[in-house]
Structure formats: structure tokens, C-alpha cells
KETIKOL-845539 format. One record per residue (C-alpha): residue number from 1; x, y, z. Coordinates in Angstrom, 2 decimals. Each point is the difference from the previous one (the first is absolute). Last residue first. Example, Ala and Ser with C-alpha at 12.3 -4.5 7.8 and 13.67 -1.06 7.14 Angstrom:
! residues 2
<site n="2" px="13.67" py="-1.06" pz="7.14"/>
<site n="1" px="-1.37" py="-3.44" pz="0.66"/>
END
This chain:
! residues 146
<site n="146" px="144.43" py="126.67" pz="196.40"/>
<site n="145" px="3.05" py="1.44" pz="1.69"/>
<site n="144" px="2.30" py="1.91" pz="-2.31"/>
<site n="143" px="3.67" py="0.88" pz="-0.45"/>
<site n="142" px="1.41" py="-1.61" pz="3.16"/>
<site n="141" px="3.73" py="0.71" pz="-0.31"/>
<site n="140" px="2.81" py="-2.49" pz="0.55"/>
<site n="139" px="3.52" py="1.42" pz="-0.04"/>
<site n="138" px="3.02" py="-1.79" pz="-1.42"/>
<site n="137" px="2.61" py="-1.07" pz="2.57"/>
<site n="136" px="0.44" py="-3.50" pz="-1.38"/>
<site n="135" px="-0.58" py="-0.07" pz="-3.75"/>
<site n="134" px="-2.93" py="0.21" pz="-2.42"/>
<site n="133" px="0.23" py="0.35" pz="-3.79"/>
<site n="132" px="-2.87" py="0.59" pz="-2.40"/>
<site n="131" px="-3.41" py="-1.14" pz="-1.12"/>
<site n="130" px="-3.29" py="1.86" pz="0.32"/>
<site n="129" px="-3.16" py="-1.88" pz="1.07"/>
<site n="128" px="1.81" py="-2.92" pz="1.68"/>
<site n="127" px="-2.34" py="-2.26" pz="1.97"/>
<site n="126" px="0.07" py="-0.12" pz="3.76"/>
<site n="125" px="-0.12" py="-2.47" pz="2.86"/>
<site n="124" px="-0.04" py="0.55" pz="3.74"/>
<site n="123" px="1.58" py="-1.62" pz="3.04"/>
<site n="122" px="-1.55" py="0.56" pz="3.42"/>
<site n="121" px="-2.28" py="-2.96" pz="0.67"/>
<site n="120" px="1.32" py="-2.85" pz="-2.16"/>
<site n="119" px="3.58" py="1.40" pz="0.19"/>
<site n="118" px="0.20" py="0.09" pz="3.82"/>
<site n="117" px="0.52" py="-3.65" pz="0.81"/>
<site n="116" px="-0.89" py="-1.61" pz="3.32"/>
<site n="115" px="0.85" py="-2.95" pz="2.23"/>
<site n="114" px="3.57" py="1.13" pz="0.60"/>
<site n="113" px="2.14" py="-2.64" pz="-1.72"/>
<site n="112" px="-2.70" py="-1.84" pz="-1.97"/>
<site n="111" px="-1.40" py="3.27" pz="-1.33"/>
<site n="110" px="3.47" py="1.21" pz="-1.00"/>
<site n="109" px="0.68" py="-3.29" pz="-1.82"/>
<site n="108" px="-3.06" py="0.55" pz="-2.16"/>
<site n="107" px="-3.47" py="-1.47" pz="0.54"/>
<site n="106" px="-1.41" py="-1.16" pz="-3.30"/>
<site n="105" px="-3.19" py="1.58" pz="-1.25"/>
<site n="104" px="0.62" py="3.47" pz="1.45"/>
<site n="103" px="-2.92" py="2.06" pz="-1.24"/>
<site n="102" px="1.06" py="3.47" pz="-1.00"/>
<site n="101" px="0.33" py="3.51" pz="1.39"/>
<site n="100" px="-1.41" py="3.15" pz="-1.56"/>
<site n="99" px="-0.62" py="-0.24" pz="-3.73"/>
<site n="98" px="0.14" py="2.19" pz="-3.12"/>
<site n="97" px="1.97" py="3.06" pz="1.11"/>
<site n="96" px="0.97" py="2.00" pz="-3.09"/>
<site n="95" px="3.60" py="0.67" pz="-0.99"/>
<site n="94" px="1.62" py="3.05" pz="-1.53"/>
<site n="93" px="3.69" py="-0.36" pz="-0.71"/>
<site n="92" px="3.05" py="2.29" pz="-0.03"/>
<site n="91" px="0.73" py="-0.58" pz="3.70"/>
<site n="90" px="-3.27" py="-1.16" pz="1.53"/>
<site n="89" px="-2.98" py="2.22" pz="-0.84"/>
<site n="88" px="-2.96" py="-1.75" pz="1.59"/>
<site n="87" px="-3.57" py="-0.25" pz="-1.28"/>
<site n="86" px="-2.72" py="-1.16" pz="2.38"/>
<site n="85" px="-2.49" py="-2.31" pz="-1.73"/>
<site n="84" px="-0.29" py="-2.41" pz="2.94"/>
<site n="83" px="0.00" py="2.13" pz="3.13"/>
<site n="82" px="3.27" py="0.66" pz="1.83"/>
<site n="81" px="-0.13" py="-1.17" pz="3.64"/>
<site n="80" px="2.11" py="-3.10" pz="-0.77"/>
<site n="79" px="2.90" py="2.16" pz="-1.18"/>
<site n="78" px="0.57" py="2.05" pz="3.13"/>
<site n="77" px="2.76" py="2.22" pz="-1.39"/>
<site n="76" px="3.34" py="0.98" pz="1.58"/>
<site n="75" px="2.17" py="-2.81" pz="-1.33"/>
<site n="74" px="-0.32" py="-2.29" pz="-3.02"/>
<site n="73" px="1.28" py="-3.39" pz="-1.16"/>
<site n="72" px="-0.81" py="-0.43" pz="-3.68"/>
<site n="71" px="-0.12" py="-3.36" pz="-1.77"/>
<site n="70" px="-1.26" py="-1.89" pz="3.07"/>
<site n="69" px="0.94" py="-3.67" pz="0.35"/>
<site n="68" px="-0.37" py="0.12" pz="3.81"/>
<site n="67" px="3.80" py="-0.31" pz="0.30"/>
<site n="66" px="0.43" py="2.80" pz="-2.56"/>
<site n="65" px="1.52" py="2.52" pz="2.39"/>
<site n="64" px="1.98" py="-1.65" pz="2.83"/>
<site n="63" px="-1.57" py="-1.98" pz="2.79"/>
<site n="62" px="2.55" py="-1.60" pz="2.34"/>
<site n="61" px="-1.49" py="0.87" pz="3.39"/>
<site n="60" px="-3.06" py="-2.23" pz="0.20"/>
<site n="59" px="-1.13" py="0.38" pz="3.62"/>
<site n="58" px="-3.44" py="1.55" pz="-0.03"/>
<site n="57" px="1.57" py="3.49" pz="-0.19"/>
<site n="56" px="1.54" py="-1.04" pz="-3.33"/>
<site n="55" px="-3.53" py="-0.80" pz="-1.20"/>
<site n="54" px="-1.21" py="3.51" pz="0.87"/>
<site n="53" px="3.19" py="1.46" pz="-1.56"/>
<site n="52" px="-1.03" py="-1.50" pz="-3.36"/>
<site n="51" px="-3.22" py="2.01" pz="0.17"/>
<site n="50" px="1.97" py="3.21" pz="0.65"/>
<site n="49" px="2.25" py="-0.85" pz="-2.96"/>
<site n="48" px="-3.15" py="0.26" pz="-2.09"/>
<site n="47" px="-0.97" py="-2.64" pz="-2.55"/>
<site n="46" px="-0.62" py="0.44" pz="-3.72"/>
<site n="45" px="-0.83" py="-2.54" pz="-2.71"/>
<site n="44" px="0.04" py="0.83" pz="-3.72"/>
<site n="43" px="-1.93" py="-1.59" pz="-2.88"/>
<site n="42" px="-2.96" py="-1.19" pz="2.08"/>
<site n="41" px="-2.88" py="1.06" pz="-2.30"/>
<site n="40" px="1.04" py="-2.01" pz="-3.07"/>
<site n="39" px="2.04" py="0.42" pz="-3.18"/>
<site n="38" px="3.26" py="-1.43" pz="1.27"/>
<site n="37" px="2.77" py="0.32" pz="2.56"/>
<site n="36" px="0.02" py="-2.39" pz="2.95"/>
<site n="35" px="3.29" py="-1.70" pz="-0.94"/>
<site n="34" px="1.86" py="3.29" pz="-0.35"/>
<site n="33" px="1.91" py="0.65" pz="-3.25"/>
<site n="32" px="-1.28" py="3.59" pz="-0.33"/>
<site n="31" px="-1.99" py="1.08" pz="3.05"/>
<site n="30" px="-3.68" py="0.40" pz="-0.88"/>
<site n="29" px="-1.71" py="-1.13" pz="-3.22"/>
<site n="28" px="-2.78" py="2.30" pz="-1.24"/>
<site n="27" px="2.42" py="2.94" pz="-0.27"/>
<site n="26" px="3.59" py="-1.02" pz="0.78"/>
<site n="25" px="1.96" py="0.64" pz="3.20"/>
<site n="24" px="3.78" py="0.08" pz="-0.28"/>
<site n="23" px="1.59" py="-0.66" pz="3.35"/>
<site n="22" px="2.97" py="1.51" pz="1.76"/>
<site n="21" px="2.92" py="-1.20" pz="2.10"/>
<site n="20" px="-1.41" py="-3.52" pz="0.51"/>
<site n="19" px="-1.19" py="-1.71" pz="3.20"/>
<site n="18" px="-0.72" py="-3.76" pz="-0.13"/>
<site n="17" px="-3.50" py="-1.47" pz="0.18"/>
<site n="16" px="-1.17" py="-2.76" pz="2.31"/>
<site n="15" px="-1.39" py="-3.12" pz="-1.71"/>
<site n="14" px="-3.49" py="-1.02" pz="-1.11"/>
<site n="13" px="0.27" py="1.11" pz="-3.61"/>
<site n="12" px="3.30" py="-0.31" pz="-1.85"/>
<site n="11" px="2.44" py="2.49" pz="-1.57"/>
<site n="10" px="-0.08" py="2.29" pz="3.01"/>
<site n="9" px="0.15" py="3.78" pz="0.44"/>
<site n="8" px="0.20" py="2.63" pz="2.75"/>
<site n="7" px="0.14" py="3.81" pz="-0.05"/>
<site n="6" px="0.90" py="1.44" pz="3.42"/>
<site n="5" px="-0.78" py="2.77" pz="2.51"/>
<site n="4" px="-2.30" py="2.06" pz="-2.24"/>
<site n="3" px="-1.27" py="3.19" pz="1.61"/>
<site n="2" px="-2.85" py="1.67" pz="1.85"/>
<site n="1" px="0.88" py="3.36" pz="1.52"/>
END
């Protein structure tokens, strides 16, 4: 079963995010009070714990949820194989996949440590279609693949 491992937030862009108990996700914005929220296509970022483990296996051991600046750390779902347009029920929310991966303009500390970063290839972005609350342990359900 796919599930949420952690909800993560930051007040500034370009820094790791800190875990919170639960997050309120707003339609056409993303995670309330998060620096990446707004009316655009990359409202929420997701990264799988399995992807984080790949970097840990390369020698970086201290990688807690949010270190890649993801809003939602997941487990049990291969995020980067979901087509753009896929709708996901995450906790009380419905989110639509808008982008797979991203261009890494400035190499992060992880890249400089191990020579690679997983977020540009395996992270995904969504927009909030139906708002609500998400917390660690909530299930993730693929509602539709477009």
C-alpha cells in the first residue's frame, strides 16, 4: 500500500524542508504557508523514500524526510512512472501530477557530496484539485491515469 511518510514545509525557497505533524493543502495553492505554494503548476513536490534510499546507498547516510525540499515524502509508489495528468487521492486531498522531475540549475549539497541528486529525475510535482489535510501514515491512491 502506498502511503505518506512525512509532510515537510519551509518558509524560504532553496532550503531543506522540516517535517510537520499534518499539512493543510489548499486548492490552487499547495501546502499552506509553504514557500513553493502559489497559483502555478508546481504547487506540491513529492519524492519517494525509495528514491532517498538510493542516495543513502551512495554514501550519504543522514537524509531525513524533507532534505530534498519535498513537501510529501512517500513510500510504496513509483512516483516518476506516473503520467502527467494522473490524479492521486492523498489523505483528504486530490492532487494532479503536473510535472515529472525538474532541471537542477544550481547543484545542491547532495549532488556535491555524492555526484548525483535524485529529485531532478524521480521527484514529481502536483497541483491541488481538492483541498484538505494530509498527515504521515495517510494512504495514497491512484484515482486515474490519463
